[in-house]
C-alpha positions in Angstrom: 114.3 -72.2 -133.5 115.0 -71.8 -129.7 116.1 -68.0 -128.1 117.5 -67.1 -124.9 118.5 -64.5 -123.1 121.4 -64.8 -121.0 121.7 -62.7 -117.6 123.4 -59.5 -118.0 121.9 -55.7 -117.9 118.1 -55.5 -117.5 116.9 -57.3 -120.5 119.4 -59.9 -121.0 121.8 -60.4 -124.1 120.1 -62.5 -127.2 121.3 -66.0 -127.6 120.3 -68.6 -130.2 119.7 -72.3 -128.4 120.6 -75.4 -129.9 117.6 -78.1 -130.6 119.1 -80.2 -127.9 119.8 -77.0 -125.1 123.5 -78.1 -124.8 125.1 -75.1 -127.2 124.2 -71.4 -127.8 125.8 -68.6 -130.3 125.4 -64.7 -129.8 123.2 -62.9 -131.6 124.2 -59.4 -130.7 125.6 -58.6 -134.5 121.3 -59.5 -135.3 119.8 -57.7 -131.9 121.3 -57.1 -128.7 117.7 -58.2 -127.1 115.0 -60.5 -127.8 112.7 -57.3 -127.1 114.8 -55.7 -130.0 114.4 -58.5 -132.5 110.9 -59.1 -131.9 110.2 -54.9 -132.5 111.7 -55.4 -135.7 110.9 -59.3 -136.6 110.6 -59.0 -140.5 114.2 -58.5 -140.9 115.6 -60.4 -137.8 113.8 -63.4 -138.0 115.2 -64.7 -141.1 119.0 -63.9 -139.8 118.1 -65.5 -136.6 116.8 -68.8 -138.4 119.9 -68.7 -140.3 122.3 -68.5 -137.2 120.6 -71.1 -136.2 121.0 -73.8 -138.7 124.5 -72.3 -138.7 124.6 -73.5 -135.0 123.1 -76.9 -135.6 125.6 -77.5 -138.4 129.2 -76.3 -136.2 129.8 -73.5 -138.2 129.8 -70.3 -136.2 131.2 -69.8 -132.6 129.3 -71.7 -129.7 129.4 -72.1 -126.0 127.6 -74.2 -123.3 124.8 -73.1 -122.7 123.6 -73.4 -118.8 120.1 -72.9 -118.1 121.2 -71.4 -115.0 122.6 -68.8 -116.7 119.7 -67.7 -118.5 117.3 -64.9 -117.3 113.4 -65.5 -118.5 113.4 -64.6 -122.4 112.1 -61.8 -121.6 113.3 -60.2 -118.6 110.8 -57.8 -118.0 108.2 -56.7 -121.0 105.4 -54.2 -121.8 102.9 -56.4 -121.5 101.8 -59.5 -119.0 98.1 -60.6 -119.7 97.4 -64.0 -118.2 94.5 -65.7 -119.1 92.7 -69.0 -118.0 92.0 -71.2 -120.4 91.3 -74.5 -118.6 88.1 -73.7 -116.9 88.2 -77.1 -115.0 91.0 -75.0 -112.8 89.1 -72.0 -112.7 85.8 -73.8 -111.1 87.9 -75.8 -108.8 90.0 -72.7 -107.3 86.3 -70.6 -107.1 84.7 -74.0 -105.5 87.7 -73.9 -102.8 86.8 -70.0 -101.7 83.1 -70.5 -101.9 82.7 -68.3 -105.0 80.1 -68.6 -107.5 81.3 -70.1 -111.0 79.2 -68.3 -113.8 78.2 -69.8 -116.9 79.6 -67.4 -118.8 83.5 -68.7 -118.0 82.9 -71.2 -120.2 82.3 -68.9 -123.4 84.3 -65.9 -122.4 88.1 -65.8 -121.2 89.2 -64.7 -118.1 92.3 -62.6 -117.9 94.0 -60.2 -115.7 97.2 -57.6 -116.3 99.9 -59.0 -114.1 103.5 -57.1 -113.2 105.7 -57.3 -116.7 108.3 -54.7 -115.1 110.7 -57.3 -113.4 110.3 -61.4 -114.2 112.1 -63.9 -111.9 114.7 -66.1 -114.2 113.5 -69.5 -114.4 116.7 -70.7 -111.2 116.1 -67.7 -109.3 114.6 -68.1 -106.1 111.2 -67.1 -105.3 110.8 -64.4 -102.7 108.5 -65.0 -99.9 108.0 -62.3 -97.6 105.5 -64.3 -95.2 104.7 -67.8 -95.6 100.7 -66.7 -94.0 100.1 -65.5 -97.2 99.8 -69.1 -99.3 102.2 -68.9 -101.9 101.6 -71.6 -104.8 103.0 -72.4 -108.1 100.9 -72.4 -111.1 102.6 -74.4 -113.8 101.3 -72.7 -117.7 102.0 -72.4 -121.3 102.3 -68.8 -122.2 103.1 -67.1 -125.9 104.9 -63.9 -126.9 103.3 -62.0 -129.8 104.3 -59.4 -132.5 102.3 -56.2 -132.9 98.7 -57.2 -132.6 96.0 -54.9 -134.3 93.1 -53.3 -132.0 90.3 -56.2 -132.8 92.0 -58.8 -134.1 90.2 -61.9 -135.4 91.3 -65.3 -134.5 93.6 -65.7 -137.2 95.0 -62.5 -137.3 96.3 -63.4 -133.1 97.5 -66.8 -134.2 99.6 -65.4 -137.0 101.1 -62.7 -134.7 102.2 -65.8 -132.0 106.0 -65.4 -132.5 107.1 -67.6 -129.7 106.1 -70.5 -126.9 107.4 -70.5 -123.3 106.7 -72.1 -119.9 105.4 -70.1 -117.1 105.5 -70.4 -113.4 102.8 -67.8 -112.2 103.4 -67.2 -108.6 100.3 -66.6 -106.3 99.7 -65.7 -102.9 96.5 -67.8 -102.6 95.6 -66.3 -99.1 95.9 -62.7 -100.2 93.6 -63.4 -103.1 90.2 -63.3 -101.6 90.5 -60.0 -99.7 91.8 -58.6 -103.0 88.9 -60.0 -104.7 86.3 -58.8 -102.8 87.4 -55.1 -102.9 86.3 -56.0 -106.5 89.1 -54.3 -108.5 91.4 -57.6 -109.3 94.8 -59.0 -108.2 98.2 -56.8 -107.5 99.3 -58.0 -103.8 98.1 -61.2 -104.6 100.2 -61.9 -107.8 104.0 -61.5 -107.4 107.0 -61.6 -110.2 106.6 -65.0 -112.3 109.0 -66.6 -114.0 109.6 -68.4 -117.2 111.3 -70.8 -119.1 115.1 -70.6 -119.8 114.2 -70.9 -123.5 111.1 -69.7 -126.0 110.6 -71.2 -128.9 109.0 -70.6 -132.7 105.8 -72.6 -133.0 107.0 -74.2 -136.5 109.6 -76.3 -134.3 107.0 -77.5 -131.8 105.6 -80.8 -133.2 102.7 -80.5 -130.9 101.6 -77.3 -132.0 98.4 -77.4 -133.2 95.2 -74.6 -133.8 96.7 -72.2 -131.2 97.3 -75.1 -128.4 100.6 -77.0 -127.4 100.1 -81.0 -126.7 101.9 -82.8 -124.3 102.2 -83.2 -120.7 103.9 -80.4 -118.2 105.7 -82.3 -115.5 105.3 -80.7 -112.2 107.5 -81.6 -109.5 107.3 -80.2 -105.5 110.7 -81.3 -103.6 111.9 -84.2 -106.2 108.4 -85.8 -106.4 106.0 -85.9 -109.1 103.1 -83.4 -108.3 101.4 -83.2 -111.5 101.9 -84.3 -115.4 98.5 -82.4 -117.4 98.6 -82.8 -120.9 98.2 -78.7 -121.8 96.7 -79.8 -125.0 93.7 -81.4 -123.5 90.7 -79.7 -121.9 92.1 -76.2 -123.1 89.0 -74.5 -123.9 90.2 -71.1 -125.0 93.4 -71.7 -127.3 96.1 -68.8 -127.7 94.5 -67.4 -130.7 91.1 -66.6 -128.5 92.9 -65.6 -125.7 95.2 -63.0 -127.6 92.4 -61.5 -129.8 90.8 -61.2 -126.2 93.1 -58.8 -125.3 93.5 -57.3 -128.3 89.8 -56.9 -128.2 89.8 -52.6 -127.0 93.7 -51.7 -127.8 96.5 -52.7 -129.7 99.1 -55.3 -128.5 102.4 -54.0 -128.8 105.3 -56.6 -129.9 106.4 -58.7 -127.0 103.1 -58.6 -125.3 102.9 -62.3 -123.2 100.0 -63.8 -123.0 99.5 -67.1 -120.2 97.3 -70.2 -120.5 96.7 -70.1 -117.1 97.2 -73.2 -115.1 97.1 -76.1 -117.2 94.5 -78.5 -115.9 92.8 -81.7 -116.9 89.5 -83.2 -115.6 89.0 -86.9 -114.3 87.4 -89.2 -117.0 84.1 -88.8 -115.4 84.4 -85.2 -115.8 84.7 -84.5 -112.2 88.1 -83.1 -110.4 91.3 -85.2 -111.4 93.0 -87.5 -109.3 96.9 -87.6 -108.1 99.2 -89.0 -109.9 99.5 -92.2 -106.7 96.5 -93.0 -108.0 96.4 -92.8 -111.7 95.3 -89.5 -112.5 97.3 -86.6 -114.4 97.7 -84.5 -111.1 97.7 -81.0 -110.9 99.7 -78.0 -111.8 99.3 -76.0 -108.4 98.6 -76.6 -104.9 95.4 -75.1 -104.9 93.8 -77.5 -107.0 95.5 -80.0 -104.6 94.4 -78.5 -102.1 90.7 -78.2 -103.3 90.5 -82.1 -104.3 91.6 -83.1 -100.7 88.9 -81.2 -98.9 86.3 -82.5 -101.4 87.2 -86.2 -101.0 88.3 -85.7 -97.0 86.4 -82.7 -96.0 90.0 -80.6 -95.4 93.2 -79.9 -97.1 95.9 -81.7 -96.2 98.8 -80.4 -98.8 100.5 -76.7 -97.1 101.2 -73.9 -99.2 105.1 -73.4 -100.5 107.5 -72.6 -97.5 111.0 -71.4 -97.0 113.3 -74.5 -98.5 110.7 -75.9 -100.5 112.0 -76.3 -104.6 109.7 -76.4 -107.4 110.1 -77.6 -111.0 108.1 -77.3 -114.2 109.4 -79.1 -117.6 108.0 -80.3 -120.8 110.1 -82.9 -122.8 109.8 -84.6 -125.9 109.0 -88.0 -127.3 112.7 -88.9 -126.5 112.6 -87.5 -123.0 114.5 -84.3 -124.0 113.9 -81.1 -122.7 112.3 -78.5 -124.8 112.0 -75.5 -123.1 114.7 -76.0 -120.4 113.2 -76.6 -117.0 112.3 -74.1 -114.4 113.5 -75.2 -111.1 113.2 -72.3 -108.6 113.7 -72.6 -104.4 111.8 -70.7 -102.0 113.3 -68.4 -100.2 112.1 -67.2 -96.9 112.3 -63.3 -95.7 
């Protein structure tokens, strides 16, 4: 089952989307918003599935689904917690800013609580007040949970995952070192993120297994391939582990979004991956591109995002059909 929120009001309007992303049917008779559906999932889920089946059979009113009319599936959320499940990414980014890599990062997930009071739509521009801030894209996978009890086990956490989606976790790299030096974490360096047009139930994803989503995450910059790492590879912490980590000392409310962190694959030799142009899987963020350039050439060459740049993040199935729709954003300068 695929769900989306069309723009309208602060929380959007819930619709069910066809498997090929071509059509939608309004779900307002079941729940006005996705958050309302998540709050009453036991009742709403079977009704939404019935509507989805009827949409596939053409037996309910439908309209064309246009991704540019979609907000993020949750235009705002009670909670957005982003992890770093791909420890290869953490190691490279920390290396780039000269920060030590504690061994515990391989056994205990990193996670920060981001701003969730407003997300960018999948086709909304990325606002950038100053190019000197070092704006970066981060291609990620994320999940939306139902209620998760305090102290939930990994298995309980996995069972609480309602939907899977893609994310562009926008980062302002040049602001991060100063904030981290204060010892209090990210804030200004993590502006609004964007999510894919559609969120999908795990059972509708053939490559979802043991809390991981397999498949290449295709990342483009200005129309050129930048990365195609496999989201199911080199994921040190699966989503069950990430959600349980978030719930260790607090219960999570329905509508909590948990991100994977930047999808990142190591090279065949265990070292940094290679660019697509050299036969590698490439990169899902510019920080990794710049780190590898520094390691191989002594200095970064690729600039961070600037006004007018376009980023695109998407995942397709074996027939090259889009699974979640595409995040496609233009950087808008001040």
